[in-house]
BADREN-340455 format. One record per residue (C-alpha): residue in one letter; x, y, z; chain; residue number from 1. Coordinates in Angstrom, 1 decimal. Last residue first. Layout:
  type       u       v       w  mol  seq
     A       X       Y       Z    A  NUM
...
This chain:
  type       u       v       w  mol  seq
     R    91.9   -13.9    69.8    A  293
     A    91.0   -14.7    73.6    A  292
     A    89.8   -18.3    72.6    A  291
     M    93.1   -19.0    71.1    A  290
     L    95.0   -17.9    74.2    A  289
     I    92.5   -20.0    76.4    A  288
     A    93.3   -23.0    74.3    A  287
     A    96.9   -22.6    74.6    A  286
     A    96.9   -22.2    78.5    A  285
     V    94.7   -25.4    78.7    A  284
     T    97.3   -27.3    76.5    A  283
     Q   100.2   -25.9    78.5    A  282
     V    98.5   -26.8    81.8    A  281
     S    97.7   -30.3    80.7    A  280
     A   101.3   -31.9    81.3    A  279
     P   100.5   -31.0    85.1    A  278
     H    97.9   -33.7    85.3    A  277
     L    97.3   -34.2    89.1    A  276
     T    98.1   -30.5    89.7    A  275
     L    95.8   -29.7    86.8    A  274
     F    92.8   -31.1    88.5    A  273
     L    90.6   -29.1    86.2    A  272
     N    88.2   -28.0    89.1    A  271
     P    84.9   -27.3    87.3    A  270
     E    83.7   -23.9    87.6    A  269
     I    80.6   -23.3    85.1    A  268
     L    80.1   -26.3    82.6    A  267
     E    80.1   -29.3    85.0    A  266
     L    77.8   -32.0    83.9    A  265
     E    76.9   -34.2    86.7    A  264
     M    76.0   -37.9    87.6    A  263
     V    76.1   -38.9    83.9    A  262
     C    75.9   -42.7    83.0    A  261
     P    78.4   -45.4    82.4    A  260
     R    77.2   -48.9    82.3    A  259
     G    77.5   -51.4    85.2    A  258
     D    74.0   -52.8    85.0    A  257
     A    73.0   -51.0    88.2    A  256
     D    74.5   -47.7    86.7    A  255
     D    78.2   -47.0    86.6    A  254
     V    79.3   -43.3    87.5    A  253
     L    80.4   -40.3    85.3    A  252
     D    81.3   -36.7    85.9    A  251
     V    81.6   -34.8    82.7    A  250
     R    83.8   -31.8    82.8    A  249
     A    83.7   -29.0    80.4    A  248
     Y    85.8   -26.1    79.0    A  247
     L    85.8   -23.6    76.2    A  246
     L    82.3   -24.6    75.2    A  245
     E    80.9   -23.3    71.9    A  244
     P    77.2   -23.5    72.3    A  243
     V    75.1   -26.6    71.2    A  242
     G    71.9   -24.6    71.5    A  241
     P    70.9   -26.6    74.6    A  240
     V    73.6   -28.9    75.8    A  239
     A    73.0   -32.4    74.2    A  238
     A    76.1   -32.5    72.4    A  237
     L    78.0   -32.3    75.6    A  236
     A    76.1   -35.2    77.2    A  235
     R    76.6   -37.4    74.0    A  234
     E    80.4   -36.6    74.1    A  233
     A    80.5   -37.8    77.8    A  232
     V    78.5   -41.0    77.0    A  231
     A    81.0   -41.9    74.1    A  230
     L    84.0   -41.3    76.2    A  229
     E    82.7   -43.4    78.9    A  228
     D    81.8   -46.1    76.4    A  227
     P    85.4   -46.0    74.8    A  226
     A    87.0   -46.5    78.3    A  225
     P    88.5   -43.4    80.1    A  224
     T    92.2   -43.6    81.3    A  223
     W    92.2   -42.3    84.9    A  222
     P    94.5   -40.2    86.9    A  221
     E    93.9   -40.5    90.7    A  220
     L    91.8   -38.8    93.2    A  219
     R    91.5   -40.7    96.6    A  218
     P    88.8   -38.4    98.0    A  217
     H    87.6   -35.3    95.8    A  216
     A    84.9   -33.1    97.6    A  215
     V    86.1   -34.0   101.2    A  214
     K    82.8   -33.2   102.9    A  213
     R    81.8   -30.5   105.2    A  212
     E    79.0   -31.6   107.8    A  211
     D    75.5   -30.2   106.9    A  210
     Y    74.2   -33.4   105.4    A  209
     P    75.4   -35.5   108.2    A  208
     T    77.7   -38.5   107.3    A  207
     G    75.8   -41.6   108.3    A  206
     P    76.9   -43.7   105.3    A  205
     A    79.9   -42.0   103.5    A  204
     L    79.1   -39.5   100.7    A  203
     V    82.1   -38.7    98.6    A  202
     A    82.8   -42.0    97.2    A  201
     G    86.3   -42.5    95.7    A  200
     K    87.8   -40.4    92.8    A  199
     R    88.7   -41.1    89.3    A  198
     S    90.5   -38.6    86.8    A  197
     A    90.4   -37.8    83.1    A  196
     H    92.4   -35.7    80.6    A  195
     L    91.9   -33.2    77.8    A  194
     F    89.3   -34.4    75.4    A  193
     R    88.9   -31.7    72.8    A  192
     G    86.5   -28.7    72.3    A  191
     G    89.1   -26.2    73.6    A  190
     F    89.1   -28.1    76.8    A  189
     F    87.4   -31.4    77.9    A  188
     Q    87.7   -33.0    81.2    A  187
     L    86.4   -36.4    82.0    A  186
     A    85.7   -37.1    85.8    A  185
     R    85.1   -40.7    86.9    A  184
     E    83.5   -41.5    89.9    A  183
     G    84.5   -44.7    91.7    A  182
     T    84.4   -48.3    90.5    A  181
     A    83.6   -50.3    93.6    A  180
     D    81.8   -47.9    96.0    A  179
     I    80.6   -45.7    93.0    A  178
     G    78.9   -48.7    91.6    A  177
     K    76.4   -48.4    94.4    A  176
     A    74.7   -45.3    92.6    A  175
     Y    72.5   -44.1    95.6    A  174
     P    69.1   -43.7    94.0    A  173
     Q    68.6   -39.9    93.4    A  172
     V    66.5   -37.2    95.1    A  171
     M    66.9   -33.6    94.2    A  170
     A    66.0   -30.7    96.5    A  169
     T    64.9   -27.3    95.7    A  168
     F    66.7   -24.9    97.7    A  167
     G    65.2   -21.6    99.4    A  166
     E    67.0   -21.8   102.8    A  165
     A    63.7   -23.0   104.3    A  164
     H    63.4   -25.7   101.6    A  163
     M    67.0   -27.0   102.5    A  162
     R    66.2   -27.1   106.2    A  161
     A    62.9   -28.9   105.6    A  160
     L    64.5   -31.4   103.2    A  159
     Q    67.2   -32.2   105.8    A  158
     R    64.5   -32.8   108.3    A  157
     V    62.8   -35.2   106.0    A  156
     A    66.1   -37.1   105.5    A  155
     T    66.5   -37.5   109.2    A  154
     A    62.8   -38.9   109.4    A  153
     H    63.5   -41.3   106.7    A  152
     E    66.6   -43.0   108.0    A  151
     G    65.1   -46.5   107.9    A  150
     P    65.3   -46.4   104.0    A  149
     L    68.8   -45.9   104.2    A  148
     Y    70.2   -42.3   103.3    A  147
     R    73.2   -40.6   101.7    A  146
     A    73.7   -37.0   102.2    A  145
     A    74.2   -33.6   100.3    A  144
     F    73.9   -30.2   101.7    A  143
     R    77.3   -29.2   100.3    A  142
     A    78.6   -32.0    98.1    A  141
     G    81.5   -29.7    96.7    A  140
     A    78.9   -27.7    94.8    A  139
     G    75.2   -27.0    94.9    A  138
     S    72.1   -25.7    93.2    A  137
     T    69.8   -28.6    92.5    A  136
     P    70.2   -29.3    96.4    A  135
     K    71.2   -32.9    97.6    A  134
     V    69.4   -36.1    98.8    A  133
     V    70.8   -39.4    98.0    A  132
     Y    69.2   -42.8    98.1    A  131
     E    69.4   -46.4    99.5    A  130
     H    66.5   -48.7    98.4    A  129
     D    63.0   -49.8    99.4    A  128
     R    61.2   -46.9   101.0    A  127
     P    62.3   -44.0    98.7    A  126
     L    61.2   -40.5    99.7    A  125
     G    57.6   -39.4    98.9    A  124
     V    58.0   -35.8    99.9    A  123
     P    54.9   -34.2    98.4    A  122
     D    55.8   -30.8    97.1    A  121
     G    55.5   -27.6    99.2    A  120
     S    59.1   -26.5    98.9    A  119
     A    60.5   -28.1    95.7    A  118
     I    61.1   -31.8    95.4    A  117
     Y    63.0   -33.1    92.2    A  116
     R    63.2   -36.6    91.2    A  115
     T    66.6   -38.0    89.5    A  114
     P    67.6   -41.2    87.8    A  113
     V    71.4   -41.1    87.2    A  112
     V    72.0   -40.1    83.6    A  111
     P    72.1   -41.9    80.2    A  110
     V    71.7   -39.3    77.5    A  109
     G    68.7   -39.6    75.4    A  108
     S    67.8   -36.0    74.8    A  107
     A    65.1   -36.1    77.4    A  106
     A    67.6   -37.6    79.8    A  105
     L    69.9   -34.5    79.2    A  104
     D    67.0   -32.1    79.7    A  103
     G    66.2   -33.8    83.0    A  102
     L    69.8   -33.6    84.2    A  101
     Y    69.4   -29.9    83.4    A  100
     R    67.3   -29.8    86.7    A   99
     K    70.8   -29.4    88.2    A   98
     D    70.3   -25.6    88.2    A   97
     A    73.6   -23.6    87.6    A   96
     N    74.0   -25.5    84.3    A   95
     W    71.2   -23.5    82.4    A   94
     R    72.3   -20.1    83.6    A   93
     V    75.8   -20.6    83.1    A   92
     V    75.3   -21.8    79.6    A   91
     D    73.3   -18.7    78.7    A   90
     A    76.1   -16.7    80.4    A   89
     P    78.9   -18.1    78.1    A   88
     N    81.8   -20.4    79.3    A   87
     A    83.9   -18.5    79.0    A   86
     L    83.0   -14.9    78.9    A   85
     R    83.8   -12.5    76.0    A   84
     T    83.6    -8.9    77.3    A   83
     A    81.2    -6.3    78.6    A   82
     T    77.9    -8.2    77.7    A   81
     G    79.1   -11.5    78.9    A   80
     C    80.3    -9.6    82.2    A   79
     R    76.9    -8.3    82.8    A   78
     E    75.0   -11.6    82.1    A   77
     A    77.6   -13.6    84.2    A   76
     W    77.0   -11.2    87.1    A   75
     A    73.3   -11.7    86.9    A   74
     T    74.0   -15.5    87.0    A   73
     F    76.3   -15.0    90.1    A   72
     E    73.5   -12.9    92.1    A   71
     A    70.8   -15.5    91.4    A   70
     A    73.2   -18.3    92.4    A   69
     R    74.6   -16.7    95.6    A   68
     W    75.2   -19.9    97.6    A   67
     S    75.8   -21.9    94.4    A   66
     Y    78.2   -19.3    93.3    A   65
     D    80.8   -19.9    96.2    A   64
     W    83.1   -21.9    94.2    A   63
     T    83.9   -19.3    91.6    A   62
     S    87.0   -21.3    90.6    A   61
     R    87.6   -20.7    86.9    A   60
     I    85.5   -18.7    84.9    A   59
     V    87.4   -17.4    82.1    A   58
     A    87.1   -13.7    81.0    A   57
     L    88.4   -12.9    77.7    A   56
     D    89.6    -9.9    75.8    A   55
     Y    89.8    -7.9    79.1    A   54
     A    89.4    -4.3    79.8    A   53
     A    85.7    -4.8    79.4    A   52
     W    85.7    -6.6    82.6    A   51
     D    86.7    -3.5    84.6    A   50
     A    86.7    -4.9    88.1    A   49
     D    85.7    -2.4    90.7    A   48
     A    82.7    -4.1    92.0    A   47
     D    84.6    -7.3    92.7    A   46
     D    82.1   -10.0    92.6    A   45
     W    83.7   -12.3    90.3    A   44
     H    87.2   -12.1    92.0    A   43
     V    90.0   -11.5    89.5    A   42
     V    93.1   -13.3    88.8    A   41
     D    95.0   -11.5    86.0    A   40
     A    96.6   -12.3    82.7    A   39
     E    98.4   -10.1    80.3    A   38
     A    99.4   -12.9    77.8    A   37
     G   103.0   -13.3    76.7    A   36
     A   103.2   -17.1    76.8    A   35
     A   104.9   -16.9    80.4    A   34
     R   102.2   -14.9    81.5    A   33
     L    99.7   -17.6    80.4    A   32
     E   101.7   -20.4    81.9    A   31
     G   102.2   -18.5    85.2    A   30
     L    98.4   -18.0    85.5    A   29
     L    97.8   -21.6    84.7    A   28
     S   100.5   -22.8    87.4    A   27
     P    99.3   -20.5    90.1    A   26
     L    95.5   -21.0    89.4    A   25
     D    95.3   -25.0    89.5    A   24
     R    95.6   -25.2    93.3    A   23
     D    92.2   -23.4    93.6    A   22
     V    91.9   -23.4    97.5    A   21
     A    88.6   -24.9    98.9    A   20
     I    86.0   -22.2   100.2    A   19
     E    84.1   -23.1   103.3    A   18
     P    86.3   -21.0   105.6    A   17
     G    86.4   -18.2   103.1    A   16
     P    88.7   -17.0   100.1    A   15
     R    87.0   -14.6    97.6    A   14
     C    86.1   -15.9    94.3    A   13
     T    87.6   -16.9    91.1    A   12
     V    87.8   -15.6    87.5    A   11
     L    90.9   -15.9    85.5    A   10
     A    90.8   -12.5    83.5    A    9
     V    92.7   -12.6    80.3    A    8
     R    94.2    -9.8    78.2    A    7
     A    95.9   -11.1    75.0    A    6
     A    99.0    -9.2    74.0    A    5
     T    98.8    -7.2    70.8    A    4
     H    97.9    -3.5    72.0    A    3
     A    98.7    -1.4    68.8    A    2
     M   101.6     1.2    69.2    A    1
């Protein structure tokens, strides 16, 4: 008898003290199985995983990838050769390094102004405005901190630590609009807008860069304005090669003039916030099953 049930791997990472719990996985796994799929939760670094046994591998919560970026992108290449990977390995490679913000800016997408400091580069931190230092490969605000000009020496120590651990730093003006209007996360799935959420500021003044942060404080549902949707769609259209994206999250903040701009474009392992938007679970599962055909 021919095998007809879709075989889907929901890809995650192993639990750890610095790894958040993926609260989306149980409901998504249950919805896929209820729809008749053969769905499993699989660790991306499981040496015994048979990726070729699946019709589709969906990266969901590989939230340790930024600490093992080279290893993870190599895995994505292998997995994408064995089966269909969502999102594709070339997207993973591009999106794993936040220098993609420069690509978006070059395409005319409004983004938070960003400068990059690699090991050996002149430091040149801002002296006249509040700013943020964080790594080009990171998640959950790891190694991110907010500084006033008078905290220059502390920021330099952070740069030295990041460079010693192999990270390139990015420096951005602190988007003060976050304190008033928050950061908005617009989710897309199956090529369509799914839902949106808003959260408060993650980086409090004086919080050490190596202290664990609450990644999504005061999270709440959000209805995006037309200009927010327009900026998000422009960002997705600017992804190199215009690949078919199963999922995407566009994080927006307001610039100094109150206009939305891209803080981050999450194409690898974005939290979907399905516990906040339970009505979206069925839509997400249906899109996954369609992609597995």
